[in-house]
C-alpha positions in Angstrom: -59.5 -181.2 -36.9 -60.8 -179.3 -33.9 -64.4 -180.4 -33.2 -67.0 -180.4 -30.5 -69.6 -183.1 -29.7 -73.1 -182.6 -28.5 -75.4 -185.5 -27.8 -79.0 -184.7 -28.5 -82.3 -186.5 -28.0 -85.2 -186.0 -30.4 -88.7 -187.2 -29.4 -91.8 -187.6 -31.4 -92.9 -184.1 -30.7 -89.6 -182.7 -32.1 -88.3 -181.5 -28.7 -84.5 -181.6 -28.4 -82.4 -182.0 -25.4 -79.3 -183.9 -24.1 -75.8 -183.4 -22.9 -75.9 -180.0 -24.7 -79.1 -178.0 -24.2 -80.0 -176.6 -27.6 -81.7 -173.2 -27.6 -83.7 -171.5 -30.3 -80.5 -170.1 -31.9 -78.9 -173.6 -32.3 -76.2 -172.9 -29.7 -75.0 -175.9 -27.7 -74.4 -175.4 -24.0 -73.6 -177.6 -21.0 -75.9 -179.4 -18.6 -78.7 -177.1 -17.5 -82.4 -176.8 -17.0 -83.0 -177.4 -20.8 -82.0 -181.1 -20.2 -85.2 -183.2 -20.1 -86.0 -185.9 -17.6 -85.3 -189.3 -19.1 -88.5 -190.7 -17.5 -90.6 -188.2 -19.6 -89.0 -189.1 -22.9 -91.1 -190.7 -25.6 -90.3 -194.4 -26.1 -89.4 -193.8 -29.7 -86.8 -191.1 -28.9 -83.5 -191.3 -30.8 -80.2 -189.9 -29.6 -78.1 -187.8 -32.0 -74.5 -186.4 -31.9 -73.9 -183.1 -33.5 -70.3 -182.8 -34.8 -69.0 -179.2 -34.8 -65.7 -177.9 -36.1 -64.1 -174.6 -34.9 -63.9 -173.1 -38.4 -67.6 -173.8 -39.3 -70.5 -171.4 -38.4 -73.9 -173.1 -38.9 -76.8 -170.8 -39.3 -79.3 -170.7 -36.4 -81.8 -173.0 -38.1 -79.3 -175.7 -39.2 -79.9 -178.1 -36.3 -83.7 -177.8 -36.5 -83.6 -178.5 -40.3 -81.3 -181.5 -40.0 -83.5 -183.0 -37.2 -86.6 -182.4 -39.3 -85.2 -184.3 -42.3 -84.0 -187.1 -40.0 -87.5 -187.5 -38.6 -89.4 -187.3 -41.9 -87.0 -188.9 -44.4 -88.2 -192.3 -45.6 -84.7 -193.7 -45.8 -84.0 -193.1 -42.1 -80.6 -191.5 -42.5 -77.7 -192.1 -40.1 -75.6 -189.1 -41.0 -76.8 -185.8 -42.3 -74.8 -182.7 -43.3 -75.7 -179.2 -44.4 -74.7 -177.3 -47.5 -71.4 -175.4 -46.8 -70.9 -172.0 -48.4 -67.8 -169.7 -48.4 -67.8 -167.7 -45.2 -66.5 -164.5 -46.9 -69.0 -164.8 -49.7 -72.1 -166.9 -48.8 -73.3 -166.7 -52.4 -70.6 -169.1 -53.4 -70.5 -172.8 -52.6 -67.9 -174.7 -50.6 -69.4 -178.2 -50.5 -72.7 -180.0 -51.1 -71.7 -183.5 -50.1 -68.4 -185.1 -51.0 -67.7 -187.1 -54.1 -64.6 -189.1 -54.9 -63.5 -191.6 -57.5 -62.8 -195.2 -56.7 -59.1 -194.4 -56.3 -59.8 -191.5 -53.9 -59.4 -188.5 -56.3 -61.9 -185.8 -55.3 -64.1 -184.6 -58.1 -67.6 -183.8 -59.3 -69.6 -180.7 -58.8 -69.6 -178.2 -57.3 -66.2 -176.6 -57.7 -65.2 -174.6 -54.6 -66.3 -171.0 -55.1 -69.0 -171.9 -57.7 -71.9 -169.5 -57.6 -74.9 -170.8 -55.6 -78.0 -170.6 -57.8 -79.8 -173.5 -56.2 -78.5 -175.9 -58.9 -77.6 -178.5 -56.3 -80.6 -178.1 -53.9 -82.1 -181.3 -55.2 -79.2 -183.4 -54.1 -79.8 -185.8 -51.3 -77.9 -189.1 -51.1 -74.1 -188.7 -51.3 -71.1 -190.7 -50.4 -70.0 -188.4 -47.6 -70.7 -185.1 -45.9 -68.2 -182.8 -44.1 -68.2 -183.0 -40.3 -68.2 -179.2 -39.9 -71.8 -179.4 -38.7 -72.8 -183.0 -39.3 -75.5 -184.8 -37.4 -74.9 -188.5 -36.6 -77.1 -191.0 -34.9 -75.6 -191.9 -31.6 -76.1 -195.7 -32.0 -74.4 -195.6 -35.5 -71.5 -193.6 -34.1 -71.0 -196.2 -31.4 -71.3 -199.0 -33.9 -68.6 -197.4 -36.1 -66.4 -196.7 -33.1 -66.3 -193.0 -33.8 -63.8 -191.2 -36.0 -60.8 -193.2 -37.2 -57.7 -191.6 -35.7 -55.5 -193.7 -37.9 -56.7 -191.8 -41.0 -56.3 -188.1 -40.1 -57.1 -185.5 -42.7 -60.2 -187.3 -44.1 -62.0 -188.6 -41.1 -65.3 -187.3 -42.4 -65.0 -189.2 -45.6 -63.9 -192.3 -43.8 -66.8 -192.2 -41.3 -69.4 -191.8 -44.0 -67.7 -194.5 -46.1 -67.9 -197.0 -43.2 -71.5 -196.0 -42.5 -72.4 -196.8 -46.2 -70.6 -200.1 -46.0 -72.5 -201.0 -42.9 -75.8 -200.3 -44.7 -76.6 -196.9 -43.3 -77.7 -193.8 -45.3 -75.8 -190.6 -45.7 -77.7 -187.5 -46.9 -77.0 -183.9 -47.5 -79.6 -181.3 -46.6 -79.1 -178.3 -49.0 -81.7 -176.2 -47.2 -79.5 -176.2 -44.1 -76.6 -173.8 -44.6 -73.3 -173.5 -42.7 -70.5 -171.0 -43.3 -67.1 -172.6 -43.9 -64.1 -170.6 -42.9 -61.6 -173.3 -44.0 -59.1 -172.4 -41.3 -57.0 -175.5 -42.1 -57.2 -175.3 -45.9 -56.3 -171.6 -46.0 -53.3 -172.0 -43.6 -54.5 -169.7 -40.9 -55.2 -172.3 -38.2 -52.7 -171.8 -35.4 -51.1 -168.9 -37.3 -51.0 -165.5 -35.5 -53.0 -162.7 -37.0 -51.5 -160.7 -39.8 -49.3 -157.9 -38.6 -51.2 -154.6 -38.0 -54.4 -156.3 -39.2 -57.4 -153.9 -39.4 -55.2 -150.8 -38.8 -55.9 -147.8 -40.8 -53.3 -145.8 -42.8 -53.3 -143.1 -40.1 -52.8 -145.7 -37.3 -49.9 -147.2 -39.3 -48.2 -143.9 -39.7 -48.7 -143.0 -36.0 -47.3 -146.3 -34.9 -43.8 -145.3 -35.9 -43.2 -148.4 -38.0 -42.1 -147.7 -41.6 -44.6 -148.6 -44.3 -41.9 -150.6 -46.1 -41.3 -152.7 -43.0 -45.0 -153.3 -42.4 -45.4 -154.4 -46.1 -42.5 -156.7 -45.7 -44.0 -158.3 -42.5 -47.3 -158.8 -44.2 -45.7 -160.4 -47.3 -43.7 -162.7 -45.0 -46.9 -163.6 -43.1 -48.8 -164.3 -46.3 -45.9 -166.4 -47.6 -46.1 -168.5 -44.5 -49.8 -168.9 -44.8 -49.6 -170.0 -48.4 -47.0 -172.6 -47.5 -49.1 -174.0 -44.7 -52.2 -174.1 -47.1 -50.2 -176.0 -49.7 -49.0 -178.5 -47.1 -52.6 -178.9 -45.8 -53.9 -179.4 -49.3 -51.3 -182.1 -50.1 -52.0 -183.8 -46.7 -55.7 -183.9 -47.4 -55.1 -185.4 -50.9 -53.0 -188.2 -49.4 -55.6 -188.9 -46.7 -58.3 -189.2 -49.3 -56.3 -191.7 -51.3 -55.5 -193.6 -48.1 -59.2 -193.9 -47.2 -60.0 -195.2 -50.6 -57.3 -197.9 -50.3 -58.3 -198.8 -46.8 -62.0 -199.2 -47.5 -61.6 -201.0 -50.9 -62.0 -204.8 -51.0 -58.8 -206.5 -50.1 -58.4 -208.1 -53.5 -58.8 -204.7 -55.2 -56.3 -202.8 -53.1 -53.2 -203.9 -55.0 -54.7 -202.9 -58.4 -55.8 -199.5 -57.0 -52.3 -199.0 -55.7 -50.7 -199.6 -59.1 -53.3 -197.3 -60.7 -52.6 -194.5 -58.2 -48.9 -194.7 -58.8 -49.2 -194.6 -62.6 -51.9 -192.0 -62.7 -50.1 -189.7 -60.2 -46.8 -189.9 -62.1 -48.5 -189.3 -65.5 -50.5 -186.4 -64.3 -47.5 -184.9 -62.6 -45.5 -185.1 -65.8 -48.4 -183.4 -67.6 -48.5 -180.6 -65.1 -44.7 -180.0 -65.5 -45.2 -179.8 -69.3 -47.8 -177.0 -68.8 -45.5 -175.3 -66.2 -47.6 -176.1 -63.1 -44.9 -177.4 -60.7 -46.9 -176.9 -57.5 -49.7 -179.0 -58.8 -47.2 -181.6 -60.1 -45.8 -181.7 -56.6 -49.3 -182.3 -55.2 -49.8 -185.2 -57.6 -46.5 -186.8 -56.6 -47.4 -186.2 -53.0 -50.4 -188.6 -53.4 -47.8 -191.4 -53.4 -47.3 -190.6 -49.7 -50.5 -192.6 -49.0 -48.6 -195.7 -49.8 -45.6 -195.0 -47.6 -47.1 -195.8 -44.2 -49.6 -198.7 -44.6 -49.7 -199.9 -41.0 -52.4 -197.5 -39.9 -54.5 -198.5 -42.9 -54.0 -202.2 -42.2 -54.9 -201.8 -38.5 -58.1 -199.9 -39.5 -59.0 -202.5 -42.1 -58.6 -205.3 -39.6 -60.8 -203.5 -37.0 -63.6 -203.0 -39.6 -63.3 -206.5 -41.2 -66.8 -207.4 -40.1 -68.4 -204.0 -40.7 -69.6 -204.6 -44.3 -73.1 -205.8 -44.9 -74.3 -207.5 -48.2 -75.0 -204.8 -50.7 -72.8 -202.3 -48.9 -70.1 -202.1 -51.5 -72.6 -201.9 -54.3 -74.2 -198.9 -52.6 -70.8 -197.2 -52.3 -69.8 -198.0 -55.9 -73.0 -196.4 -57.2 -71.9 -193.0 -55.6 -68.4 -192.9 -57.0 -67.3 -190.3 -59.5 -67.1 -192.2 -62.7 -63.6 -192.8 -64.2 -64.6 -190.8 -67.3 -65.5 -187.8 -65.2 -62.2 -188.1 -63.2 -60.2 -188.2 -66.4 -62.0 -185.2 -67.9 -61.3 -183.3 -64.7 -57.6 -184.0 -65.1 -57.7 -183.1 -68.8 -59.5 -179.9 -68.0 -56.9 -179.0 -65.4 -54.1 -179.7 -67.9 -55.8 -177.6 -70.6 -56.5 -174.7 -68.2 -52.8 -174.7 -67.3 -51.8 -173.9 -70.9 -50.3 -170.4 -71.2 -52.7 -169.2 -73.9 -55.7 -169.3 -71.6 -55.6 -166.1 -69.5 -57.8 -166.0 -66.5 -58.7 -169.7 -66.4 -56.1 -171.0 -64.0 -56.7 -172.5 -60.6 -56.2 -169.1 -59.0 -59.7 -168.0 -60.2 -61.2 -171.1 -58.5 -59.2 -171.1 -55.3 -56.6 -168.4 -54.8 -55.7 -169.6 -51.4 -54.4 -173.0 -52.4 -53.0 -172.8 -56.0 -51.5 -169.4 -56.9 -51.0 -168.8 -60.6 -47.8 -170.3 -61.9 -46.9 -168.4 -65.1 -44.1 -169.8 -67.2 -40.9 -167.8 -68.0 -41.7 -164.6 -69.8 -39.2 -163.3 -72.4 -37.8 -159.8 -71.9 -39.0 -158.6 -75.2 -42.6 -159.3 -74.2 -42.7 -155.9 -72.3 -42.5 -154.1 -75.7 -45.8 -155.7 -76.7 -47.9 -153.9 -74.1 -49.7 -151.0 -75.6 -51.6 -148.1 -74.1 -54.0 -149.2 -71.3 -52.0 -152.4 -70.6 -53.5 -154.4 -73.4 -51.2 -156.1 -76.0 -51.9 -154.8 -79.5 -51.7 -158.3 -80.9 -54.8 -159.4 -78.9 -57.1 -158.5 -81.7 -55.6 -161.2 -83.9 -55.8 -163.8 -81.1 -59.2 -163.3 -79.7 -59.9 -167.0 -80.1 -57.4 -169.1 -78.1 -55.6 -172.0 -79.8 -56.4 -174.8 -80.1 -60.1 -174.2 -80.9 -61.3 -177.5 -79.2 -62.3 -177.9 -75.6 -62.8 -180.8 -73.3 -66.4 -181.8 -72.7 
């Protein structure tokens, strides 16, 4: 995760300053005339750290909105995060807080790419927020010893989880909006630009390169990007599982380990049955969280005194319920059945899970009628089976 840090100081009058001078557009700069004299600061001033990732573009008012909620909220939040929307289509949601099950399986609404109709604008307290443009109280960040390097891939979830265990509040501010480019999740971080990107057809013809060669280069580039995206997706899943195991009570960790093994293998088998081998591989990949436990054990030892009475109960109240997690897996299995056209994961996130159709018999080409629609569609307008998961 490439990120920047800016330490801010907010006084009673709402003025903001610090190691990064914050202008009206929310941009963070270096030391300059915008930095206030510490002697003039109000006694009740608080210092904040604004975490910024290189693939996140917060809107100009995000910092102001986060600081306003921090100053007026009755729960005195320690970590605040904005609502993240898809950068290419800001009308669709990327994240409104993070929700996971007790075993570290991500779930709960919204789904990535879900249309933003304000349905989650009432959400406030969450288990975690993404660190793309998160605001963290400086004293809390020092208390938690910053981001945990032993758990890469889910440092935002781990930071907020530890803050919850320590008795602090984590809130999402849906009125503050940041654009999420998802450079890591889409496989483009560190990858050169697509060959001849942005070139017009005339420019391609004048370049002297054959169109077939250009198309082949672009296909190869896209194949590489998809492979990197799938690896990043599996690594993020493993990291989330590892965070759940690390922050669970010591007596519960063995039971969670057994449950993760059994659930991952059973789900992977189900995905293979419905011909979803890539998703099955991701499920089996979750077991990688159990392979290298030393980093988890070291982190658990460092934070052995970081839990306050009631901290675990506060975290447990924010988990995705087991029933919801099971329904999500069942829905994913059902959507993978071949009789449901247009409902695969490709419609939800084409960059991570391409459609994986099963083998198609050769005689199926004879069923396509004029206009590309199979003539037997009229008799099968209602997919079988007629039931659906709640």
